[in-house]
C-alpha positions as CSV (number, residue, x, y, z in Angstrom):
1,X,0.0,0.0,0.0
2,X,1.7,3.2,-1.2
3,X,0.9,6.2,0.9
4,X,1.0,10.0,0.5
5,X,0.8,12.0,3.6
6,X,0.2,15.7,3.4
7,X,1.2,17.7,6.4
8,X,-0.8,20.8,6.3
9,X,0.8,23.7,8.2
10,X,-2.1,26.1,8.5
11,X,-3.3,29.3,9.9
12,X,-7.0,28.3,10.2
13,X,-8.2,25.0,11.7
14,X,-10.0,22.9,9.0
15,X,-9.7,19.5,10.6
16,X,-12.7,17.3,10.5
17,X,-13.7,16.0,13.9
18,X,-14.7,12.5,14.7
19,X,-15.5,10.4,17.8
20,X,-14.2,6.8,17.8
21,X,-14.7,5.5,21.3
22,X,-18.4,4.6,21.3
23,X,-18.5,3.6,25.0
24,X,-16.7,6.5,26.7
25,X,-18.8,9.2,28.4
26,X,-16.1,11.8,28.1
27,X,-15.2,11.2,24.6
28,X,-11.9,12.4,22.9
29,X,-12.4,14.1,19.6
30,X,-9.9,13.3,16.8
31,X,-9.2,14.7,13.4
32,X,-10.1,12.3,10.5
33,X,-6.7,11.6,8.8
34,X,-8.4,10.5,5.6
35,X,-9.9,13.8,4.8
36,X,-9.5,17.6,5.0
37,X,-11.8,20.6,4.2
38,X,-11.2,22.8,1.3
39,X,-10.5,26.3,2.5
40,X,-10.1,29.7,0.9
41,X,-9.7,32.8,3.1
42,X,-8.4,36.2,3.1
43,X,-4.9,34.9,3.8
44,X,-2.8,33.7,0.9
45,X,0.8,33.4,-0.1
46,X,2.6,36.7,0.4
47,X,3.4,38.5,-3.0
48,X,6.9,38.0,-4.3
49,X,8.0,41.4,-3.2
50,X,7.4,40.6,0.5
51,X,9.3,37.3,0.3
52,X,12.8,37.1,1.9
53,X,15.6,36.3,-0.6
54,X,15.8,32.5,-1.5
55,X,12.5,31.9,0.6
56,X,10.1,29.4,-1.1
57,X,6.4,29.0,-0.1
58,X,4.9,25.9,-1.5
59,X,1.2,26.1,-2.5
60,X,-1.5,23.8,-1.3
61,X,-4.3,22.6,-3.6
62,X,-6.8,22.4,-0.7
63,X,-6.2,25.6,1.3
64,X,-5.0,29.2,0.7
65,X,-3.4,29.6,4.2
66,X,-1.3,26.5,4.1
67,X,2.3,25.5,3.7
68,X,2.2,21.8,2.9
69,X,4.9,19.1,3.4
70,X,4.4,15.9,1.5
71,X,5.7,12.5,2.7
72,X,5.6,9.5,0.5
73,X,6.1,5.8,1.5
74,X,6.0,3.0,-0.9
75,X,4.9,-0.6,-0.5
76,X,7.2,-3.5,-1.7
77,X,5.6,-3.3,-5.2
78,X,6.3,0.3,-5.4
79,X,9.9,0.0,-4.2
80,X,10.7,-2.2,-7.2
81,X,10.3,0.8,-9.4
82,X,12.8,3.6,-9.9
83,X,11.6,6.6,-7.8
84,X,11.5,8.7,-10.9
85,X,9.1,6.3,-12.6
86,X,6.7,5.3,-9.8
87,X,3.9,7.4,-8.5
88,X,2.2,6.3,-5.4
89,X,-1.2,7.0,-6.9
90,X,-0.4,4.0,-9.3
91,X,-0.7,1.5,-6.5
92,X,-3.8,-0.5,-6.3
93,X,-4.1,0.2,-2.6
94,X,-3.0,3.9,-2.6
95,X,-3.9,5.8,0.6
96,X,-4.0,9.6,0.8
97,X,-3.7,11.0,4.3
98,X,-3.9,14.4,5.8
99,X,-2.3,15.8,8.9
100,X,-2.7,19.4,10.2
101,X,-0.3,21.4,12.2
102,X,-0.9,24.9,13.6
103,X,0.9,27.8,11.8
104,X,0.7,30.9,13.9
105,X,1.6,33.4,11.1
106,X,1.6,32.8,7.4
107,X,4.5,34.7,6.1
108,X,5.1,37.7,8.4
109,X,2.8,39.3,11.1
110,X,2.9,42.6,9.3
111,X,1.4,41.1,6.2
112,X,-1.9,40.5,7.9
113,X,-5.0,42.7,7.4
114,X,-5.0,43.6,11.1
115,X,-2.1,44.1,13.4
116,X,-2.7,41.1,15.5
117,X,-4.0,38.0,13.7
118,X,-3.1,34.7,15.5
119,X,-4.1,31.4,14.2
120,X,-7.5,30.1,14.9
121,X,-7.1,26.6,16.2
122,X,-9.1,24.3,18.5
123,X,-7.2,22.8,21.4
124,X,-9.9,20.0,21.9
125,X,-9.2,18.1,18.7
126,X,-6.3,15.6,18.5
127,X,-4.4,13.8,15.7
128,X,-5.1,10.1,16.0
129,X,-2.3,7.6,16.4
130,X,-3.7,4.3,15.1
131,X,-2.1,1.0,14.7
132,X,-4.3,-1.8,13.5
133,X,-1.5,-4.5,13.7
134,X,-2.6,-5.8,17.1
135,X,-6.1,-6.7,16.4
136,X,-7.2,-6.4,12.7
137,X,-8.1,-9.8,11.6
138,X,-9.7,-9.3,8.2
139,X,-8.1,-9.1,4.8
140,X,-5.3,-6.6,4.9
141,X,-6.0,-5.5,1.3
142,X,-9.4,-4.2,2.7
143,X,-7.9,-2.4,5.7
144,X,-7.7,1.2,4.3
145,X,-11.1,0.9,2.5
146,X,-12.6,-0.3,5.8
147,X,-10.8,2.5,7.8
148,X,-12.0,5.3,5.4
149,X,-15.7,4.2,5.8
150,X,-15.2,3.7,9.6
151,X,-13.8,7.2,10.1
152,X,-16.7,8.7,8.0
153,X,-19.1,7.0,10.3
154,X,-17.1,8.3,13.3
155,X,-17.6,11.8,11.9
156,X,-21.4,11.2,12.0
157,X,-21.2,10.3,15.6
158,X,-19.5,13.6,16.4
159,X,-22.2,15.5,14.3
160,X,-25.1,13.5,16.2
161,X,-23.4,14.1,19.6
162,X,-23.4,17.8,18.9
163,X,-27.0,17.6,17.8
164,X,-28.1,15.9,20.9
165,X,-26.3,18.3,23.0
166,X,-27.9,21.2,21.3
167,X,-31.4,19.7,21.7
168,X,-30.8,19.1,25.4
169,X,-29.6,22.7,26.0
170,X,-32.6,24.1,24.2
171,X,-34.9,21.8,26.4
172,X,-33.1,22.9,29.5
173,X,-33.6,26.6,28.7
174,X,-37.3,26.1,28.0
175,X,-37.6,23.9,31.1
176,X,-36.3,26.8,33.3
177,X,-38.8,29.3,32.1
178,X,-41.9,27.5,31.0
179,X,-44.5,25.2,32.6
180,X,-43.6,21.5,32.3
181,X,-46.8,20.9,30.3
182,X,-46.0,23.6,27.8
183,X,-46.3,22.5,24.2
184,X,-42.9,23.8,23.2
185,X,-41.2,22.1,26.2
186,X,-42.9,18.8,25.4
187,X,-41.7,19.1,21.7
188,X,-38.2,19.9,22.9
189,X,-38.1,16.8,25.1
190,X,-39.2,14.7,22.1
191,X,-36.4,16.1,20.0
192,X,-33.9,15.2,22.8
193,X,-35.2,11.5,22.7
194,X,-35.1,11.4,19.0
195,X,-31.6,12.8,18.9
196,X,-30.5,10.3,21.5
197,X,-32.0,7.4,19.5
198,X,-30.1,8.5,16.3
199,X,-26.9,8.7,18.3
200,X,-27.3,5.2,19.7
201,X,-28.1,3.8,16.4
202,X,-25.0,5.3,14.9
203,X,-22.8,3.9,17.7
204,X,-24.2,0.5,17.1
205,X,-23.2,0.8,13.4
206,X,-19.7,1.8,14.5
207,X,-19.6,-0.9,17.0
208,X,-20.4,-3.5,14.3
209,X,-17.7,-2.2,12.1
210,X,-15.1,-2.5,14.8
211,X,-16.2,-5.9,15.6
212,X,-16.0,-6.9,11.9
213,X,-12.4,-5.7,11.8
214,X,-11.6,-7.8,14.8
215,X,-12.9,-10.9,13.1
216,X,-16.0,-11.2,15.3
217,X,-18.6,-10.7,12.5
218,X,-20.8,-7.7,11.8
219,X,-22.4,-7.9,15.4
220,X,-23.3,-5.1,17.7
221,X,-21.9,-4.6,21.2
222,X,-24.5,-3.7,23.8
223,X,-24.6,-1.4,26.8
224,X,-24.7,2.2,25.2
225,X,-25.8,4.7,27.8
226,X,-28.5,7.2,26.7
227,X,-26.5,9.9,28.4
228,X,-28.5,12.9,27.0
229,X,-31.8,11.3,27.9
230,X,-30.4,10.7,31.4
231,X,-29.3,14.2,31.8
232,X,-32.7,15.4,30.8
233,X,-34.3,13.2,33.6
234,X,-31.6,14.4,36.1
235,X,-32.5,17.9,35.3
236,X,-36.2,17.2,35.9
237,X,-35.3,15.5,39.2
238,X,-33.4,18.7,40.3
239,X,-36.2,21.0,39.4
240,X,-39.4,19.0,40.3
241,X,-38.1,16.4,42.8
242,X,-41.3,14.2,42.7
243,X,-44.1,14.2,40.2
244,X,-47.4,12.7,41.2
245,X,-45.7,11.0,44.1
246,X,-43.1,9.2,41.9
247,X,-39.4,10.0,42.3
248,X,-38.0,11.2,38.9
249,X,-34.7,9.3,38.5
250,X,-32.8,8.1,35.3
251,X,-33.6,4.4,36.2
252,X,-37.4,5.2,36.0
253,X,-37.1,6.0,32.3
254,X,-37.6,3.7,29.5
255,X,-34.2,2.8,28.1
256,X,-33.6,3.6,24.5
257,X,-32.5,0.5,22.6
């Protein structure tokens, strides 16, 4: 498998977040190494008159505020060719990866439209360090195809997690200012339940994909906690205590399966 890794040294953060650990309550967010976002902004390569002598700025086909570094590794088949003749894209199992590094200033600070323009970068997204050697049991020729699809589904987990969080916060705000029988509050609670259901369904799919890679078949692990639904009921307990003589606790809710 020939691989090309583009290290994007960037001013703006364009990493695509994903969540891989489907069981953790406090989930680490990683950048998908198989994809990057196209990005064009007000920052671009400094004009030639502003470059220092003998300074070269490579261009990036994906981003305007980026100085890319390209690393290429060839598989055994690729190494049999002369370096000048073989392109990694010619490999049947070619893999393109993206890594992103923070570049505080692109060019010189005085070239920016404002006097102080530091890089915009999230500190909560990490580059994933993966090694499938220890447990991947399926056909190795399918590894990177499986990985690409897996990471896309992990992106969806992140999106659904943020969606469920948003619905919960909307419900919480309404819950603090409206009667518990209010129509908008009831609808907001339904939205939390539906978002939680979509999130658990997606976690089950990713769980099946991990189990398939381990050689256990396309089966789903159990035990996913409906955390946002439980937080909703915990908030109810804090606010209402008891409702019609029944203590409102997470264990009293009907589990989402």
